[in-house]
C-alpha positions in Angstrom: 137.0 143.9 140.3 134.2 146.4 139.7 136.6 149.1 138.8 138.2 146.8 136.4 135.6 145.6 135.1 134.7 149.5 133.8 137.9 149.8 132.4 137.7 147.0 130.2 133.9 148.4 129.1 135.3 151.4 128.1 138.6 150.1 126.5 135.8 148.0 124.4 134.1 151.0 123.8 136.7 153.0 122.4 138.6 150.5 120.4 137.2 151.4 117.0 139.4 155.0 117.9 142.7 153.1 118.3 144.3 152.7 115.2 145.9 149.6 114.7 149.5 149.8 113.4 150.3 145.8 113.9 149.8 144.0 110.1 148.1 140.9 111.5 150.7 138.7 110.3 153.9 140.5 112.1 154.4 140.2 115.8 153.0 142.6 118.4 156.4 143.1 119.7 158.0 144.5 117.0 155.5 147.6 117.1 157.2 151.2 117.6 154.8 152.0 120.6 153.4 155.2 121.6 154.5 155.4 125.1 152.8 157.7 127.9 154.1 157.9 131.4 151.0 157.7 134.0 151.6 159.6 137.0 150.0 158.0 140.8 150.6 157.9 144.2 151.5 154.9 145.5 148.2 153.8 147.1 147.1 153.2 143.6 149.8 150.8 142.7 148.4 147.4 142.2 145.4 149.1 140.4 146.8 151.9 138.1 149.1 148.6 137.1 146.1 146.5 136.3 144.6 149.5 134.5 147.8 149.4 132.1 148.3 146.4 131.4 144.4 146.5 130.3 145.1 149.4 128.3 148.6 148.0 126.7 146.8 144.8 125.6 143.7 146.3 123.9 145.0 148.7 122.3 147.8 148.0 120.0 150.7 150.5 119.9 150.2 152.2 123.5 152.4 152.4 126.2 150.7 153.3 129.0 153.3 153.2 132.3 152.5 153.7 135.3 154.6 155.7 137.5 153.6 155.7 141.5 155.7 158.0 144.1 155.8 159.2 147.5 155.1 162.7 148.5 158.4 164.5 149.0 156.9 167.7 150.0 154.3 166.3 152.4 156.4 163.6 153.8 155.5 159.6 153.7 152.2 159.7 152.1 150.8 157.9 149.5 148.2 159.3 147.9 147.8 160.8 144.3 146.3 164.1 145.6 149.0 165.0 148.2 151.7 164.8 145.2 153.4 168.2 144.0 154.4 169.5 140.8 157.9 169.2 142.3 157.8 165.5 143.4 156.8 164.6 139.9 159.2 166.7 138.6 162.1 164.6 141.0 160.2 161.2 140.6 160.6 161.8 136.7 163.7 164.0 136.2 166.5 161.4 135.8 164.7 159.3 133.4 166.1 160.1 129.7 163.0 162.7 127.5 162.9 159.9 125.0 162.0 157.4 127.4 159.0 159.7 128.8 156.9 159.3 125.2 154.3 161.7 123.8 153.3 163.0 127.0 152.7 162.7 131.1 149.7 161.8 132.3 148.8 163.8 135.6 145.4 163.3 137.3 143.7 165.7 138.0 143.1 165.4 141.7 147.2 166.6 142.0 145.8 170.0 140.9 144.0 172.9 142.4 140.4 172.8 141.9 139.7 174.4 138.7 143.6 175.2 138.4 146.5 174.1 136.3 148.5 174.3 139.3 149.7 171.6 142.0 149.6 172.2 145.6 153.1 173.8 145.7 152.3 176.3 143.4 154.0 175.1 140.3 151.6 175.3 137.3 151.9 172.5 135.0 153.2 174.3 132.5 156.4 175.1 134.4 156.8 170.8 135.1 156.5 170.4 131.1 159.1 173.1 130.6 161.4 171.3 133.2 160.2 167.6 132.0 160.7 168.7 128.0 157.8 166.7 127.4 153.9 167.3 127.5 151.8 167.3 130.8 147.9 166.2 130.3 145.6 166.4 133.0 142.8 163.9 132.8 140.2 163.5 135.9 140.2 159.6 135.7 140.7 156.2 133.8 138.0 156.9 131.1 139.5 160.5 130.2 142.8 158.8 130.0 141.4 156.1 127.5 140.6 158.5 125.5 143.6 160.9 125.8 145.9 158.5 125.0 143.7 157.5 122.2 143.6 161.0 120.9 147.4 162.0 121.8 148.0 158.3 120.0 146.8 159.3 116.9 149.2 162.1 115.7 152.1 159.5 116.1 151.2 157.1 113.9 150.2 158.9 111.1 
């Protein structure tokens, strides 16, 4: 619960940065939303779904979609830090490009320390090329909220 309270605090502090494309008299569901895919391991699923719901509720025009994966490389494991570039690619490859949205958010714990390389030696740029969408690495929920706000802005102009 404390973690989710911290997420709410970050969202409230950054709410002034969020662009609101919704006229106060229109329905939120009628607004075209900017979609971001957020990759995580299966262990984090309940938490990342709760965070995504808070982001989606607090930032008009955003659709943060958590996708939680198991590792094909290591076998049945469910932690984000053991997901490889190929695990992410295999998990997303059949999703149509337009459904992937503006960017795929990759927690930096999935990458080798200080590098843009997954544990299977796939570079994040290679994953971007294979998926046809930008991949953004972020450390934690604060950075994810900031990235979503920054990446959303050009989409609304």
